[in-house]
C-alpha positions in Angstrom: 87.8 97.7 146.7 91.3 96.7 147.8 94.4 98.2 146.1 97.3 96.2 144.6 99.3 96.7 147.8 96.5 95.7 150.1 95.9 92.5 148.0 99.6 91.8 148.2 99.7 92.1 152.0 96.6 90.0 152.2 98.2 87.2 150.3 101.5 87.4 152.2 99.6 87.1 155.4 97.9 84.0 154.1 101.2 82.6 152.9 102.7 83.1 156.4 99.8 81.3 158.0 100.5 78.2 155.9 103.0 75.6 157.0 105.4 73.7 154.8 107.4 72.1 157.6 105.9 68.6 157.8 108.1 65.5 158.1 110.3 64.4 156.4 112.0 67.8 156.6 114.3 66.7 153.8 111.3 66.9 151.5 109.3 69.8 153.0 112.3 71.9 153.8 113.0 72.6 150.1 109.3 73.4 149.6 109.3 75.8 152.5 112.5 77.3 151.1 111.2 78.0 147.6 107.9 79.3 148.9 109.6 81.7 151.3 112.4 83.3 149.2 110.3 86.1 147.7 109.1 86.9 144.3 106.4 89.4 143.2 103.6 86.9 143.9 102.1 88.0 140.6 100.0 85.0 139.8 98.2 84.7 143.1 97.5 88.5 143.0 95.9 88.0 139.6 93.6 85.4 141.1 92.5 87.9 143.8 92.2 90.7 141.2 90.1 88.6 138.9 87.7 87.8 141.7 87.5 91.3 143.0 87.0 92.7 139.4 83.6 91.1 139.4 82.6 91.7 142.9 83.8 88.7 145.0 85.6 89.5 148.2 89.3 88.6 147.6 89.5 87.0 151.1 87.2 84.3 149.7 89.7 83.5 146.9 92.9 83.0 149.0 92.9 79.2 148.7 92.7 79.4 144.9 95.6 82.0 145.0 97.6 79.6 147.1 97.0 76.8 144.7 98.2 78.8 141.7 101.3 80.0 143.6 102.3 76.6 144.8 101.9 75.3 141.3 104.0 78.1 139.9 106.8 77.5 142.3 106.7 73.8 141.4 107.3 74.7 137.8 110.3 76.9 138.9 111.9 74.1 140.8 111.7 71.8 137.8 112.6 74.5 135.2 115.7 75.4 137.2 116.8 71.8 137.0 116.3 71.6 133.2 117.8 75.0 132.6 120.8 74.3 134.9 120.1 77.6 136.7 122.1 78.2 139.9 120.2 81.3 141.1 116.5 82.0 141.7 115.4 85.2 143.3 118.9 86.0 144.3 119.2 82.7 146.2 120.6 79.2 145.3 118.1 77.1 143.4 116.6 74.1 145.2 118.6 71.5 143.2 121.8 73.5 143.9 121.2 73.8 147.6 120.0 70.2 148.0 120.2 67.9 145.0 118.4 67.1 141.8 116.5 64.1 143.1 115.2 66.0 146.1 114.2 68.9 143.9 112.2 66.7 141.6 110.4 65.0 144.5 109.7 68.4 146.2 108.2 69.7 142.9 106.0 66.6 142.5 104.7 67.1 146.0 103.9 70.7 145.3 101.8 69.7 142.3 99.6 67.5 144.6 99.4 70.3 147.2 98.1 72.7 144.5 95.1 70.4 144.0 94.5 70.3 147.8 94.1 74.1 147.8 91.6 74.1 144.9 89.5 71.4 146.7 89.1 73.7 149.7 87.2 76.2 147.7 83.6 77.0 148.5 82.2 77.5 145.0 79.8 75.9 142.5 82.5 76.3 139.9 85.2 74.1 141.6 85.1 71.5 138.8 85.4 74.2 136.1 88.3 75.7 138.1 90.1 72.4 138.2 89.4 71.8 134.5 91.0 75.3 133.8 93.9 74.4 136.0 94.4 71.0 134.3 94.4 72.7 130.9 97.0 75.3 131.9 99.2 72.7 133.7 99.3 70.7 130.5 100.0 73.8 128.4 102.9 74.9 130.6 104.5 71.5 130.1 104.0 71.8 126.4 105.6 75.2 126.4 108.6 73.9 128.4 109.0 71.0 125.9 109.0 73.5 123.0 111.6 75.5 124.8 113.8 72.5 125.1 113.2 71.4 121.5 114.2 74.9 120.3 117.6 74.5 122.0 118.3 71.6 119.5 117.2 73.7 116.4 119.4 76.2 114.5 116.4 78.2 113.4 113.2 79.3 115.2 110.7 81.9 113.9 109.4 84.8 115.9 105.9 83.2 115.6 107.1 79.9 117.0 108.8 81.6 119.9 105.8 83.7 120.8 103.6 80.6 120.8 106.1 78.8 123.1 106.2 81.6 125.6 102.4 81.9 125.4 102.2 78.3 126.6 105.1 78.4 129.0 104.4 81.7 130.7 101.4 83.6 129.5 98.6 81.0 129.9 99.3 80.6 133.7 98.8 84.4 134.2 95.7 84.3 132.1 94.3 81.2 133.9 95.0 82.9 137.3 92.7 85.7 136.3 90.1 83.3 134.9 90.1 81.3 138.2 89.3 84.5 140.1 86.6 85.4 137.6 85.1 81.9 137.9 84.9 82.3 141.6 83.1 85.6 141.1 80.6 84.1 138.6 81.7 86.4 135.7 80.1 86.1 132.3 81.7 84.0 129.5 82.4 87.2 127.5 84.1 88.9 130.3 86.1 85.9 131.2 87.3 85.6 127.6 88.4 89.2 127.5 90.1 88.9 130.9 91.9 85.7 129.8 93.2 87.4 126.6 94.3 90.4 128.7 96.3 88.0 130.9 97.9 86.4 127.8 99.1 89.8 126.5 100.3 90.7 130.0 102.2 87.4 130.2 103.8 87.7 126.8 105.0 91.2 127.7 106.3 89.9 131.0 108.3 87.1 129.3 109.8 89.4 126.7 110.9 91.7 129.5 112.4 88.7 131.3 114.4 87.9 128.2 115.6 91.5 128.0 116.6 91.6 131.7 118.6 88.4 131.4 121.0 90.3 129.1 120.6 93.9 130.2 119.3 93.6 133.8 121.0 94.2 137.1 121.7 90.8 138.7 121.3 92.2 142.3 117.9 93.8 141.5 116.7 91.3 139.0 117.3 88.3 141.2 118.8 86.1 138.6 122.2 85.6 137.0 122.4 87.8 133.9 123.7 86.3 130.7 122.6 82.8 131.6 120.3 82.6 128.5 123.2 83.3 126.2 125.6 81.0 128.1 123.1 78.1 127.8 122.1 78.8 124.2 118.5 79.4 125.1 116.3 80.6 122.2 115.0 83.9 123.5 113.2 86.7 121.6 116.5 88.6 121.5 118.4 85.7 119.8 115.6 84.8 117.4 115.2 88.5 116.4 118.9 89.0 116.0 119.3 85.9 113.8 116.4 87.2 111.7 118.0 90.6 111.2 121.7 90.0 111.2 124.1 89.9 108.3 125.4 86.5 107.1 128.7 87.3 108.8 127.1 88.1 112.2 124.9 85.1 112.0 128.0 82.9 111.5 129.7 84.6 114.4 126.7 83.9 116.6 126.6 80.3 115.4 130.3 79.8 116.2 129.8 81.2 119.7 126.8 79.0 120.3 129.0 76.0 119.7 131.5 77.1 122.4 131.3 76.4 126.1 134.9 77.2 127.0 134.6 80.9 127.5 131.2 81.9 128.9 132.1 85.5 129.7 133.5 86.0 126.2 130.4 84.4 124.7 128.1 86.7 126.6 130.1 89.8 125.7 130.4 88.9 122.0 126.7 88.1 121.5 125.6 91.1 123.4 127.8 93.3 121.2 126.0 91.9 118.1 122.6 92.5 119.8 123.7 96.1 120.3 124.7 96.5 116.7 121.1 95.7 115.6 119.4 97.6 118.5 117.8 94.4 119.6 117.1 96.0 123.0 115.0 98.7 121.4 113.1 96.3 119.2 112.2 94.1 122.2 111.1 97.2 124.1 108.9 98.2 121.1 107.3 94.7 121.1 106.6 94.9 124.9 105.0 98.3 124.5 102.7 97.0 121.7 101.6 94.1 123.9 100.9 96.4 126.8 98.8 98.6 124.5 96.8 95.5 123.3 96.3 94.4 126.9 95.0 97.8 128.0 92.5 97.8 125.0 91.2 94.4 126.2 90.8 95.5 129.8 88.9 98.6 128.6 86.3 96.3 127.0 85.5 94.3 130.2 82.1 95.1 131.7 83.2 95.9 135.2 83.5 99.1 137.3 86.5 101.2 136.4 87.5 101.3 140.1 87.7 97.5 140.2 90.2 97.6 137.2 92.7 99.9 138.9 94.7 97.0 140.6 95.2 95.5 137.2 96.4 98.8 135.8 98.7 99.0 138.8 100.1 95.5 138.3 100.8 96.2 134.6 102.8 99.3 135.5 104.6 97.4 138.2 105.7 94.6 135.9 107.0 97.1 133.3 109.0 98.8 136.1 111.1 95.8 137.0 114.8 96.1 137.7 116.9 97.0 134.7 
């Protein structure tokens, strides 16, 4: 049974063997760039862990892991365009380094490449894997649309926000685990438990991402902090604060959200209001609850405890991200 770090090295070796340097270089150069600038490689690791959990050698699941990782990076390229993000993993985003049109086309190509990886799989469940992938790809787009819709709304509930991030972030992590389980021939009951575990993990991951955007260290986190506030994104922090704040503080936030002339002042003012209501502590409590629920689901899965250890490791790793 391979550990988290062994699986990580296995995937990195696979990634380094792949080539994204075809012609025209103006198209594949950006693909090679986004695929090579780092990241935790969380989603492909979840594929390998899902397969290993039920007894399949992770080496036999590397193409599926590549498919998930290429798709994930495609979504990042397009999300960065829509979010006007200048930095990804501490580096210029693709549309910033090249241009928006090139970034769109590179992303489209990556979506096709993801299918190519799935079609390489030697498994009786290839069609079910592709159906799972199709479902999650559609749901990720739905989540992104909700995210953009929320930017145009003055009020969003916690329940609406949690459903949006379930679609935009959590389902891909859950599907990565399910793809690995499908390759291993796991039972429907175990796959359902594993999928739900992945959703809880993904929700906790996104809430921490929201938290780090305000309270994280830019150098360690790999993204520009305060960008969510600057761009008026509805995050758990903003939605929770608007729910808890006094009428006066809600009005102050509303006034800042209408301003784009003083981004630094906007970030400082809204963060000060967050601090007044201990929004950071409330988000941390929500993350801890999701982690507890995820652990309870993992405990119910009928698989050797030894095989579950990498999933425990990755949970701890995610919650130890830079702050």
